[in-house]
N, C-alpha and C positions, 0 to 999 in steps of 0.2 A: 471473623474477617469477611467483609463483604466481597462478593464476586466482582472482579474487574470487568468493565464493559468490553465488548469486542472492539478490536481495532481494525482499521481498513487500509488496504493498499490498492491503488489503481494501477493497472498494468495492461500490457498488450496480451491478447489471448495466446499468441505464439510463444511468448516468454513463459507464460504459465504452463502451457502444454509441455515445453521443454523441461520445466522444473518437475512436473509430474513424472517424467521419464527418469530423471536423476535422483528424485527423492527430496531435493531441497531447492528453494528459491533464493537466489543471491543477487537480485537487482535492487539497488538502493532507490533509484528514481530514474526518470526518463534519461537514457543515455549514460548512466553511471552505475557502477557495480558496488556491491558490498565491500569488496577489496579496496576500491578507490576511495570510498567515503568513510568506511568504518562502521556503518550501521545501515539499516533499511528504514527509509522514511515511511511512516504510517500517519493516519489521521483518524479523528473521530468521525462519526456520521455527519455531524454538523459542519465539520471542516472540509469534508470531501468535495463539495461543489466548487469551493474556492481553489482547492488544490488542483482539481481537474482543469479549471479555467487557466490557472497559472501554467500547468505543464502542457496542456493540449489545446489551449485557446487558439493557437495558430492553425488548428486543423479540426474545427468543430464538427465536421461531418463524419468523423471516424466511427466505424461500427465494430471495430476489433478490440475494444477496450472492455476489461472485466474488473470487477471489484473483488479482491480477496478479503473474505471476512475471517478474522483470526481470533481464536480464543487464547488470550495471554496465559491462561492456566495450563495450556498444553505446550508451552515453550520451555526449553531448558537453557535459554540464554536470557540475559537481562533485557527488560523493557524499561526505558527511562523517558519520562515526560520532560522535554527540554524546550526552553524558550528559543524561538527563531526570530531573526530580524525581519522586518523593521519594527513591528509592534511588540515583539517579545512574547507572542502567543505560544503556548506550550503545545508541542506535538509529540506523539509517541514515537520513539525510535527503538528498533530491535537490534541489539548488538550481537549479531551472529546470523548464521544461515537460518532461514525459515523452513522448518520441516513441513513437508506437504501435509502430514497428518494433523498439523495445528490449524489448517484451513478448514473451517466448519461449513463454509458456503462460498460459492462463486456466483456473483450476480452480474448479469450483463449491464454495462454502463450505457445509459441512454441520455443522461443529463448533459453530455458534452455536445449534443446535437442541437442545431437551431431548427425552429419550426419551418415547415414548408419546403 
């Protein structure tokens, strides 16, 4: 069975810092929790710039964003690739809390900034 590629989640550094203290991350997407949505939104590396523009495009100068890099093999909750409107592109969704131990890297996000 081939290894699944890492999945990515863009978030605010303060939310990630809080998750590290609690042991799990439970934010679905900007302004919405896992409990409200039912899963945590993730993306592939190729999808991440579009997701960032959609979620944070109104505030391109933010420097407090980080990308959580997650190894799906370290999760004990389901990961499902599901179609999202309007084009029906499939995005990974994690159906449960994200254990901090499943995050294999945290990358600063610079792609949301505009030059100059």
